[in-house]
N, C-alpha and C positions, 0 to 999 in steps of 0.2 A: 504494500500500500504506500503510495506516494503522499507523505504528509508534509513535505518540505516546500514544494512549489505552490505558492499561494499569492495570487494577484488580485487586487481590488479594482473594480471598474466603477466609475461614477458617471452616469449619463447626465449631462448638463447642457443639452442643446435646446431646451424649451425656453419659453418667454415668461411663463408664470403670470398670465394675465389676471388671475383671480387675486393675486397678492396686492394689487392696487398700488404699485410703486410709481410715484408721481413723475420721476425724472425719465421714465422710459426704459431703464435698465431691466434686464431679466432679473427675476427675484433672487437667483443664486448669487448675484453680486450686491444685494442689499447689505448695507452696513449693519453689523450687530456687534455692539461693544467695541467699535474701533477697527473691525476687520470685516471683509466680505464673508457672507454666509458660506460660500463655497470653500473658502480657506479653512474655516472652522470645521467643516465637514471632513475635509481631507486630513486635517490634523487629528481628528478623532480616530480615523483609520490608522494613521501612522503610529498611534499609541501602542499598537501591538506589533512587536518586532517580527512576528512570523509572517506578516504581510511584506513581501519582498518589494513590491512596487504598487503605487496607486496611479491608475491611468484614467484621466478625465477626458471624456468625449464631449466636445463642444461643436457648435455650428461653424461651418466654414465662414471665415472672415470675422470671427468673434474678436472685438477690439479690447475686451476687458480681462480675458483669462490670464494673459501673460503677467500682468501686474498683480492680479489677485493671488497667483500661486508662486510668485517670485521667492526664491530662496528656500522653498520647502524640500527636504530630502526625499529621495525615493519616489519622486513625483514627476510625471510627464503629462502633457496635455496633447490631444490629437484632434484635428478639425474633421472628424468623421461622423458627426451627429446627423441623424436622419429626422424625418418629419414626425415620427412617433418614438416613444420610449423603446418599444421592442426593436424597431429598426436601428435605433442608436446602439443598443446593446449588441445586436447582431454585427453591426459594422465594427464596434469596438473589439469584439471577440476576434473578428477576422484580422483587424489591424494588429492585435497583440500576437497573433500566430502561436497560441498556446498549444501544447501537446494535449491530447484527449484526456489524459489522466491528471493533468494539472487542476488544482482547485482554483475557482474564481468566486470572489465575493462581489455582488452588485449592491451598491448602496445609493439611496436617493440623495441628491445634492441638497434637498430641503430638510434633511434630518441632521442638523449640526450638533445636537445634544447627545449623540450616541455615547453611552458610558462605556468605559474600557472593560468593566466586568461583564456587561451584556455581550459585547463583541467577543470577549474571551470564551463565554459560555457557548456561543454558536460554533466557534472554531473547534473547541474541545469536543462538542457533541458530534459534529460532522466527522471529525477524525476518528473518534471512538467507535462510531457505528459504520464508518465508511459509507456514508449516506448523506445526500443533500438535505438542506433544511433552511429554515428562516426564523428570524425573531418574530414574535407575536405576543399579544396580550389577550387573556380570556375576557370575554364581554361581561361587564359588570352591570350595565344598565338594562332596563327593559327595552326591547327592540320592537318598534312599530314599522309595519310595511305601509307605505303611503298609497293612496289612490287619488283619483281626481286629477285636476290640472296641475302642471308644474308650479305655477305661481300661487295656487290656492289648494294645497293638498289636504287630504283628510285621512284618517286612520282606516285602512282597509282591514287590518288584522294585527294582532300581537303575536310575535314569533317566539317560540321557546328559545331561550338563550343558552341552554345547556349544551356544552360542546362547541359553542361558537367562539372564535378567536378573531381579533383584529390583526391583520398582517402588517408587519413592519419590514424594514430592511436593516442590516444587510440580509441578502439571501445567497446561500452558498451552495454551489454545485460543481461537479466535475465539468471541465470546459467542453469535453466532447458531448456529454449528456445535454448541457444547456444549448450548445450549437444545434444539435439534432432536434431538440424540442422547439426552438424558435423557428427553425426552417419548416418543420412539419405544421406549425400553427400560424405561419405567416398570413397576416391579414385577418385573422380571427378576432372579432371584437371582444371575445371572452378573455383574451390574454391581457390582463391588466398589470401583471408582474411576472417575474421569472418563474415562480412556483406554479402559477396557473398554467403556463406553457408546459412545464414538466408534467403536471397532473393530466392535462388534456392529451399530450402526446404519448404518455406512458412508455417512454423510451427505456427506462431502466426497470420498469415493473414494480418500483417501490415508491410509496408516497413520501413526500418531503417531511422531515422532522419538524415539529413545532417546539421551538426553544423560547422560554420566557424572555420577553424583552423588557422595556422600561418606559415609564411615562415620560421621562426626560427625552426619549427618542421619538416623540411625536413629530409628525410631519408639519412643517410650517407652510400653510396654504393661503389662509385668509389674513387680512390686516390684523385682526385680533390675536392671531397666533404669534405674530412677530412681537406684539406688545407683551404677550405672556412670556416669551423667551427673554426679551429684554428685561422684564421684571425679575426673572431668575438671575440674570447676570448682575443686576444691580444689588440684589439681595446677597449675592456672594461677594460683592465688591471686587469683581475680577478685573485686574488691570489689563489694558490693551496689549495684545501680542505684537511682536515685530513682524 
């Protein structure tokens, strides 16, 4: 079992329109406590020395990435981003040229609060079971399925929450398995993350592991999410990083 080759991919080619950034920058470059969100995300991955390299996939002609990632060790950026997350990850895998048995972690650019212990749990679990997996959290709230119009929804039914988990990233798989899954499911709207592609394709015949994540690892999507994260930074009195 190859437990040494582990590369992280960060798809960062989107514009993040829902984040409401007034100056027009994609949300991954929004300032959080004195540094771009993307830089915080990459630093969170670099905290584990088992990750040999972090590869950031951005859109062609991205004018912000070079300065955002300047000086970070074990980090490269590549202008291979596509129109969707799945296409960006596929292109990043091809660009990386990884062996089929190499491990690859895919992590959202908009999850800058990834704790080192959660990242370590995922890597340890996938290595221990020789099986792909993802960070996730059990659903704690009552879940309602909506009906009606998008702008005026109503409760269609209450869903049982037993056994339901909210997917996070990183998601970790063998490179060959992930490549095959994304190719088999190309264009399928049900593919919203790497694990869903692996599930649908059934390449390895084994379901991804669920490894407990962390609330701090929540994805920053809406303006209030950024306010929440900045509040956490202020509470910790974290100084700006170089």
